C-alpha positions as CSV (number, residue, x, y, z in Angstrom):
1,M,92.1,-2.0,-27.0
2,N,91.6,-5.2,-24.9
3,D,94.5,-7.1,-23.4
4,L,97.3,-4.8,-24.4
5,L,100.3,-4.9,-22.0
6,N,101.8,-1.5,-22.9
7,M,105.2,-3.1,-22.7
8,P,108.4,-1.7,-24.1
9,A,108.8,-2.3,-27.8
10,E,112.0,-4.4,-27.3
11,S,110.0,-6.8,-25.0
12,L,107.2,-7.3,-27.6
13,L,107.3,-10.3,-29.9
14,L,103.8,-10.4,-31.4
15,Q,101.1,-7.7,-31.7
16,A,97.7,-8.1,-33.3
17,V,95.4,-5.0,-33.6
18,N,91.7,-4.9,-34.5
19,L,91.6,-8.4,-36.0
20,H,88.3,-9.3,-37.7
21,K,87.4,-12.6,-39.4
22,D,84.1,-13.8,-41.0
23,Y,83.2,-17.0,-42.8
24,G,80.2,-17.7,-45.0
25,T,78.9,-15.1,-47.6
26,K,78.5,-11.4,-47.5
27,E,74.7,-11.9,-47.3
28,N,75.1,-14.4,-44.4
29,P,78.4,-13.9,-42.7
30,V,79.5,-16.1,-39.8
31,R,81.2,-13.7,-37.5
32,V,84.2,-15.4,-35.8
33,L,86.6,-12.6,-34.6
34,R,85.7,-9.0,-33.7
35,R,88.2,-6.3,-32.7
36,V,90.7,-8.7,-31.3
37,N,93.8,-7.1,-29.8
38,I,96.6,-8.9,-28.2
39,E,100.3,-8.4,-27.3
40,V,102.7,-11.3,-26.5
41,A,106.0,-10.7,-24.7
42,R,109.2,-12.5,-25.6
43,G,109.4,-15.7,-23.5
44,E,105.8,-15.4,-22.3
45,M,103.4,-18.4,-22.1
46,L,99.9,-17.4,-22.9
47,A,96.8,-19.6,-22.7
48,I,93.6,-18.9,-24.7
49,V,90.4,-20.7,-23.6
50,G,86.8,-20.6,-24.7
51,A,83.8,-22.6,-25.7
52,S,84.0,-24.9,-28.7
53,G,83.4,-22.9,-31.9
54,S,84.3,-19.6,-30.3
55,G,87.1,-19.0,-32.8
56,K,90.2,-20.1,-30.8
57,T,91.7,-22.1,-33.7
58,T,90.9,-19.4,-36.2
59,L,92.7,-16.9,-34.1
60,L,95.7,-19.2,-33.7
61,Q,95.9,-19.8,-37.5
62,I,95.9,-16.0,-38.1
63,L,98.6,-15.4,-35.5
64,G,100.6,-18.1,-37.2
65,C,99.9,-16.7,-40.7
66,L,98.2,-19.9,-41.8
67,D,95.1,-17.7,-42.5
68,L,94.6,-14.0,-43.1
69,P,92.3,-11.7,-41.2
70,D,89.6,-9.8,-43.1
71,K,90.7,-6.7,-41.3
72,G,93.4,-5.7,-38.8
73,K,97.2,-5.7,-38.5
74,L,99.7,-8.2,-37.3
75,W,103.3,-7.4,-36.3
76,F,106.0,-9.9,-35.5
77,D,109.2,-8.6,-33.9
78,G,108.3,-5.1,-35.2
79,Q,107.6,-6.2,-38.8
80,D,104.2,-5.6,-40.4
81,L,103.4,-9.1,-41.7
82,S,100.6,-7.7,-44.0
83,R,103.3,-6.3,-46.3
84,L,104.9,-9.7,-46.9
85,S,104.4,-11.7,-50.1
86,E,103.1,-15.3,-49.9
87,N,106.6,-16.7,-50.3
88,R,108.0,-14.5,-47.6
89,L,105.1,-15.3,-45.3
90,A,105.8,-19.0,-45.8
91,A,109.5,-18.4,-45.0
92,H,108.4,-16.5,-41.9
93,R,106.2,-19.4,-40.7
94,N,108.9,-22.0,-41.3
95,K,111.7,-20.0,-39.6
96,N,109.9,-18.1,-36.8
97,V,106.8,-20.1,-35.8
98,G,106.5,-23.7,-34.5
99,F,103.1,-25.5,-34.6
100,I,101.8,-28.3,-32.5
101,F,98.2,-29.6,-32.8
102,Q,95.8,-32.0,-31.1
103,F,96.7,-34.5,-33.8
104,H,100.3,-35.0,-34.5
105,Y,100.3,-34.9,-38.3
106,L,103.4,-37.0,-38.6
107,L,104.3,-38.3,-42.0
108,P,103.7,-42.1,-41.7
109,E,106.3,-43.1,-44.2
110,F,109.1,-41.4,-42.3
111,T,110.9,-42.2,-39.1
112,A,110.7,-40.1,-35.9
113,L,114.1,-38.6,-36.8
114,E,113.1,-37.8,-40.4
115,N,109.8,-36.2,-39.2
116,V,111.7,-33.9,-36.8
117,M,114.2,-33.0,-39.6
118,M,111.4,-32.1,-42.1
119,P,111.1,-28.3,-41.4
120,G,114.9,-27.9,-41.7
121,L,115.0,-29.9,-44.9
122,I,112.3,-27.6,-46.4
123,A,114.4,-24.6,-45.4
124,G,117.5,-26.1,-47.0
125,L,119.6,-26.4,-43.9
126,P,122.7,-28.7,-44.0
127,E,121.5,-32.3,-43.5
128,R,124.3,-33.4,-41.2
129,R,123.9,-30.6,-38.6
130,L,120.1,-30.9,-38.9
131,K,120.2,-34.6,-38.1
132,E,122.3,-34.0,-35.0
133,K,119.9,-31.3,-33.8
134,A,116.9,-33.5,-34.4
135,K,118.5,-36.3,-32.5
136,R,119.3,-34.1,-29.5
137,L,115.7,-32.9,-29.4
138,L,114.3,-36.4,-29.5
139,E,116.7,-37.3,-26.7
140,Q,115.4,-34.3,-24.7
141,V,111.8,-35.5,-25.1
142,G,112.8,-39.0,-24.0
143,L,112.8,-40.7,-27.4
144,G,116.4,-41.2,-28.1
145,H,115.7,-44.9,-28.3
146,R,112.9,-44.5,-30.9
147,L,114.7,-42.5,-33.7
148,S,114.2,-45.1,-36.4
149,H,110.6,-45.9,-35.5
150,R,107.8,-44.7,-37.8
151,S,104.7,-43.0,-36.3
152,G,102.6,-46.1,-36.5
153,E,105.1,-47.8,-34.2
154,L,104.8,-45.1,-31.5
155,S,102.2,-44.6,-28.8
156,G,100.0,-41.5,-28.8
157,G,102.1,-39.7,-26.2
158,E,105.3,-40.6,-28.1
159,Q,103.8,-39.3,-31.4
160,Q,103.0,-36.0,-29.7
161,R,106.5,-35.7,-28.3
162,V,107.9,-36.2,-31.8
163,A,105.5,-33.5,-33.0
164,L,106.8,-31.2,-30.2
165,A,110.5,-31.9,-31.2
166,R,109.6,-31.1,-34.8
167,A,108.0,-27.8,-33.8
168,L,111.2,-26.8,-32.0
169,V,113.8,-27.9,-34.5
170,M,114.0,-24.5,-36.2
171,Q,114.3,-22.8,-32.8
172,P,111.3,-20.6,-33.5
173,A,110.6,-17.5,-31.4
174,L,106.9,-18.4,-31.2
175,L,105.3,-21.7,-30.6
176,L,101.5,-22.1,-31.3
177,A,99.9,-25.1,-29.6
178,D,96.3,-26.0,-30.5
179,E,94.9,-28.5,-27.9
180,P,98.3,-30.3,-27.8
181,T,97.2,-32.6,-25.0
182,G,93.5,-33.0,-26.0
183,N,94.0,-36.3,-27.7
184,L,96.0,-37.9,-24.9
185,D,95.2,-39.6,-21.6
186,S,95.8,-37.5,-18.5
187,A,99.3,-38.9,-17.7
188,S,100.6,-38.5,-21.2
189,G,99.0,-35.0,-21.5
190,Q,100.7,-33.9,-18.3
191,Q,104.0,-35.3,-19.6
192,V,103.8,-33.5,-22.9
193,F,102.8,-30.2,-21.2
194,A,105.7,-30.5,-18.8
195,L,108.1,-31.1,-21.7
196,L,106.6,-28.2,-23.7
197,T,107.0,-25.8,-20.7
198,D,110.5,-26.9,-19.9
199,L,111.8,-26.8,-23.5
200,C,110.2,-23.4,-24.2
201,R,111.6,-21.9,-21.0
202,T,115.1,-23.1,-21.8
203,Q,114.9,-21.9,-25.4
204,S,113.2,-18.5,-24.3
205,M,110.3,-18.9,-26.7
206,S,106.9,-17.4,-26.5
207,V,104.0,-19.8,-26.4
208,I,100.3,-19.3,-27.2
209,M,98.3,-22.4,-26.3
210,V,94.6,-23.0,-27.0
211,T,93.2,-25.5,-24.5
212,H,90.0,-26.7,-22.8
213,N,92.1,-27.9,-19.9
214,M,91.8,-25.1,-17.3
215,E,94.4,-26.7,-15.0
216,L,97.0,-26.4,-17.8
217,A,95.7,-22.9,-18.8
218,H,96.2,-21.5,-15.3
219,S,99.7,-23.0,-15.1
220,M,100.8,-20.5,-17.8
221,D,101.8,-16.8,-17.4
222,R,98.4,-15.4,-18.6
223,C,95.0,-16.9,-19.5
224,L,92.6,-15.1,-21.8
225,T,89.1,-16.1,-22.7
226,L,87.7,-15.8,-26.3
227,K,84.0,-15.1,-26.1
228,D,81.6,-13.7,-28.8
229,G,84.6,-13.1,-31.0
230,Q,86.5,-11.0,-28.5
231,L,89.2,-11.7,-25.9
232,E,88.4,-11.1,-22.3
């Protein structure tokens, strides 16, 4: 199997074995992923690079349980995720996995603070404690003075920092980042990446980041290339 670390079980957070994914029809399948195997250690920062259309986003969506593979197994902290119901998978995503994308997907009618609080509100956490936590995170990303601003009142870099704080509010064990700096200018992108790295190190989270930015990719612990549906 490609790219397996053979690490002790207690060090392993995520493991995917023999993942396959096709789109299209049975008569004309579009093969996206083929025999993908990957292990991610606790606290590891892993980059995945590859050409546009190579299946990077599809792989990230499967690892985050936003999509299901046609074949293969996925374990998270020793639990076989294929055995979970849709409701339990949704609870797993909200509790254990943070997502940050190229586009921030903030809710425009809510303030920065309310956007960061949203995953916790969905999970039914106490609002007072959640509000304090969201405020601390926004202060950590340099937006303590922008708590009551809506997304349309924030710059692109500020919007992405709010999205980062939102991804971290549940203290997930795994953060999945899909081109998180791809829609930003160079300076803002570097700032968001530095914040992401610092916050994830301090919170001991694992990170899987899809990016076209090779400089950022090689700043992480490992860098894998997705080519012809397989990891190299």
